[in-house]
C-alpha positions in Angstrom: 128.3 109.6 99.4 127.6 106.7 97.1 125.9 106.7 94.2 123.8 105.1 91.8 124.3 105.8 87.7 126.5 108.4 88.8 123.8 110.0 91.0 124.4 110.7 95.0 122.1 108.8 97.1 122.5 110.5 100.7 123.1 107.9 103.6 119.5 108.4 105.7 116.9 106.7 106.2 112.9 107.3 105.4 110.9 106.9 108.8 107.5 104.7 108.0 105.0 104.3 110.7 102.0 101.4 111.0 98.5 101.9 110.1 95.8 99.5 109.3 95.2 98.4 105.8 92.0 96.8 104.1 92.0 95.8 100.5 89.0 96.2 98.5 88.3 94.5 95.4 85.4 96.3 92.7 84.5 94.9 90.0 82.1 95.8 86.8 80.9 94.5 83.5 83.5 96.6 82.0 87.4 97.6 83.0 86.5 101.5 82.3 83.8 100.7 85.0 85.7 99.1 87.6 88.4 101.6 87.0 85.8 104.7 87.1 84.6 103.2 90.8 88.3 103.0 91.7 89.4 106.3 91.2 86.6 107.9 92.8 86.8 105.4 95.5 90.4 106.6 96.1 89.8 110.6 95.6 91.3 112.7 98.3 93.2 110.5 100.1 96.7 111.4 99.9 97.6 112.2 103.7 95.8 111.4 106.8 97.3 115.0 107.9 94.1 115.9 106.2 92.0 113.0 104.8 89.9 110.2 106.6 92.4 107.8 105.1 95.2 107.2 102.7 94.1 105.3 99.4 95.0 104.2 96.0 94.5 101.6 93.3 97.3 98.8 93.6 96.7 97.3 90.1 93.7 96.3 87.5 92.4 92.8 87.7 91.8 90.5 84.9 88.4 88.7 84.9 90.2 85.5 86.3 91.4 87.3 89.1 88.2 88.4 90.8 85.3 86.3 92.5 82.9 87.1 90.0 85.0 86.8 86.5 84.5 90.2 85.8 87.4 92.9 85.3 88.2 95.0 88.6 90.5 96.6 90.6 92.4 95.9 93.7 92.3 99.3 96.2 94.3 99.6 99.4 93.3 101.7 102.3 95.4 102.9 105.1 94.1 104.6 108.6 95.1 104.9 111.8 92.7 102.2 113.4 90.2 99.7 112.6 87.4 102.2 113.6 89.0 105.1 111.3 89.2 102.2 108.6 85.9 101.5 108.8 84.4 104.4 108.8 86.3 105.9 105.8 85.9 102.2 103.9 82.1 101.7 104.3 81.5 105.8 103.7 83.9 105.7 100.3 82.1 102.6 99.0 78.7 103.8 99.9 79.3 107.1 97.9 81.4 105.7 95.4 81.1 102.2 94.5 77.3 101.5 95.0 76.3 104.4 92.9 78.8 103.3 90.1 77.3 101.6 87.4 77.6 97.6 87.3 79.7 97.4 90.5 80.5 94.8 92.9 82.7 94.9 95.9 84.6 92.5 97.6 86.9 91.5 100.4 90.5 91.5 99.4 92.7 90.2 102.3 92.1 87.3 104.3 93.6 88.8 107.8 92.7 88.1 111.2 89.0 86.9 111.4 88.7 88.8 114.7 90.4 92.0 113.2 88.0 92.9 110.4 85.8 96.0 109.3 81.7 95.7 108.5 81.0 97.0 104.9 78.4 95.7 102.9 77.0 94.7 106.8 76.6 98.5 106.9 75.5 99.5 103.5 73.0 96.9 103.2 70.3 99.2 104.9 69.9 100.9 101.7 68.2 98.4 100.4 65.2 99.4 102.5 64.2 96.2 104.0 64.6 94.4 100.4 68.1 93.5 100.7 68.9 89.6 100.7 71.7 87.9 102.7 73.6 85.3 101.1 76.5 83.0 102.9 78.6 81.1 100.3 81.7 79.2 101.4 81.6 80.6 105.1 81.5 84.5 103.4 78.5 86.7 103.6 77.4 88.6 101.3 74.4 91.3 101.3 72.4 92.0 97.4 70.6 95.2 97.5 68.2 96.0 94.8 69.4 99.1 92.5 68.1 101.0 89.0 70.4 98.3 86.8 69.9 95.4 88.8 71.6 95.0 92.3 74.6 95.7 94.0 76.9 93.0 95.4 79.1 93.9 98.5 80.7 91.4 101.2 79.7 92.1 104.4 83.2 92.2 106.3 86.7 92.7 105.4 89.9 91.9 106.4 92.6 93.9 107.9 96.0 93.8 108.6 98.9 96.0 110.1 100.5 97.7 107.5 103.3 100.4 106.9 102.5 104.2 105.4 105.0 106.7 105.2 107.9 105.0 102.8 109.2 107.9 101.0 112.5 109.4 99.3 113.0 113.0 97.5 114.2 113.6 94.4 116.8 116.8 93.7 116.4 118.0 90.1 118.6 120.5 88.0 115.6 121.7 86.9 111.9 121.1 87.2 111.6 119.5 83.8 114.3 117.1 85.1 112.9 116.2 88.5 109.5 115.6 87.6 110.7 113.0 84.7 112.9 111.4 87.1 110.2 111.3 89.9 107.6 110.0 87.1 109.8 107.0 86.4 110.0 106.3 90.0 106.6 106.2 90.5 106.3 103.9 87.6 108.7 101.5 89.4 107.3 101.9 92.4 103.5 100.7 91.4 104.6 97.8 89.9 105.5 96.7 93.5 102.3 94.4 94.8 100.9 95.4 98.0 101.8 99.3 97.8 100.3 102.2 96.7 101.1 106.0 96.0 98.5 108.1 97.5 99.2 111.8 96.3 98.0 113.0 92.7 100.0 111.1 90.1 102.1 109.3 92.4 103.9 112.7 92.8 104.4 115.0 96.3 105.5 118.7 95.5 104.5 120.0 98.5 106.9 118.3 100.9 106.0 118.6 104.5 107.3 119.4 107.8 105.9 118.9 111.3 104.1 122.2 112.8 103.8 125.6 111.8 104.4 129.2 113.2 100.7 129.1 113.1 98.9 127.9 115.7 96.7 124.2 115.3 98.6 123.5 111.9 99.9 120.5 112.3 102.1 120.5 109.2 103.6 123.2 106.6 106.2 123.6 103.9 109.2 121.9 104.1 111.0 124.9 103.7 114.5 123.7 103.9 113.8 122.2 100.1 111.9 125.0 98.6 114.4 126.6 96.1 112.4 129.9 96.4 113.6 129.9 100.3 117.7 129.2 99.8 119.3 132.4 101.7 116.3 132.6 103.8 116.4 129.5 105.7 118.6 126.8 106.9 118.5 125.2 103.2 119.1 121.2 102.5 119.7 122.1 98.7 122.7 121.9 97.1 123.7 124.3 94.7 122.8 122.9 91.6 119.4 121.6 92.9 116.5 123.8 91.7 113.2 121.9 92.3 112.1 119.1 94.3 109.4 116.4 94.3 109.0 113.4 96.8 107.5 109.8 96.1 105.2 108.5 99.4 104.1 104.8 99.6 102.3 102.8 101.8 102.4 98.7 101.8 100.3 96.0 103.1 103.8 94.9 105.0 107.6 96.1 105.6 109.0 94.0 102.6 107.0 95.5 100.2 107.7 99.4 101.4 111.6 98.3 101.4 111.3 96.6 98.1 109.6 99.8 96.8 112.1 102.0 98.1 114.6 100.0 96.4 113.2 100.2 92.8 111.6 103.5 93.5 115.6 105.3 94.5 117.3 103.3 91.4 114.7 104.4 88.8 115.0 107.9 89.9 118.6 108.2 89.4 118.9 109.7 86.0 120.6 112.5 84.2 119.6 115.7 85.7 119.1 114.3 89.2 121.7 116.4 91.8 120.9 113.8 94.6 118.2 111.7 96.3 117.6 111.4 100.1 114.7 110.9 101.9 112.3 112.4 104.9 112.0 111.6 108.5 112.4 113.0 111.8 115.2 112.1 113.6 113.5 108.2 114.3 110.4 109.9 116.7 108.2 109.7 114.0 107.8 105.9 113.1 109.4 102.9 114.0 110.6 101.6 110.6 113.4 103.4 109.5 114.4 102.4 105.8 117.8 103.0 105.2 118.6 104.0 101.6 122.3 102.5 101.4 121.4 99.4 102.9 118.2 98.9 100.7 120.2 99.8 97.6 122.5 96.9 98.1 123.8 95.6 94.5 123.9 98.2 92.2 125.4 101.0 94.6 128.7 102.0 93.9 131.7 104.7 95.7 131.6 108.5 94.4 
C-alpha cells in the first residue's frame, strides 16, 4: 500500500457520474447580504438522493468580478437533467434570492446557446405586468419592482455537463482526529475553482450504500464503515479506525474533480488518520473513475 505523510492510501477509485450544471452569480449591496442569499439558495441541496439539486457556494466574488460592480457569490447547481436543473434553480432563486434584500442575479456560464435554462424569464411574472425587459450586449435581463427598489435577473442561464460524486473517506483513530483531518481536506477542496462540497460543512457523517432492506429506500447507511457495527457485519475498518468521515464534491468538469481529489486526499493525510480510501460501486454507477494512486502522483511513497 502507498502512503502520503505516512498515512496509507488504498489502491481504489471514487466513482463519479455526469450531471448538468449551472453557475449563478448573486450580487448585493454588501458581501454579507450576498452571502446570506447564497447560503439560503443552496440550503437543503446535499444529495439528489433526496433533494431537487446538489448545490453550494463556489466562492465569494469581489466587486471587480461581478457584472454590476457589487460584491457577490458564485453558486453552482447540479441536477440530472436540464429540465430538473431549471426547476430547481428557478425555484431557489425565486424563494431565496428574489426575496433577499438588495440582490441581483446573473448567469455565470457561457455554455452552449442551445443548452440554457430559463430563470429570469420564468420569474418575471412576479412583476405582475410592471416587469421590464432590457437587452444589453446580446443578453436579456428582467427588472421586477420590489419594495426596496427592483430585482434584476438575467433571462437565461448557461449549462454544462459537470461531474458529480467525487469522494474519498477519511478513517481516523478517534472522532476528533478524523474530523480535524476531514476539515483540512474540505478547506483544500474548496480552494479548487469550479468545485463545491454540497454536504453540511463539506463533511459527510452518513455515508451510504445503494439500496436497503426496506422496500423503496434508494440508499441506506454504509454499514461496512460504521464502527458500532464492527463484528456484526462484514466491516471494511482496520482495527485502529474508530470514526469515518467522507468528503463529496461536484465540479464543472473532470479536471476540477480530479484536482479536488488530489489536494483533498493530501490534506487529509495527517496524524491520527489510519487510512484514506474512496467509495465506488464496482464501476456500475458512473463512467468517471478517480483512481487515488494515479491522481496523487508526486508525494506518494512506498509504505
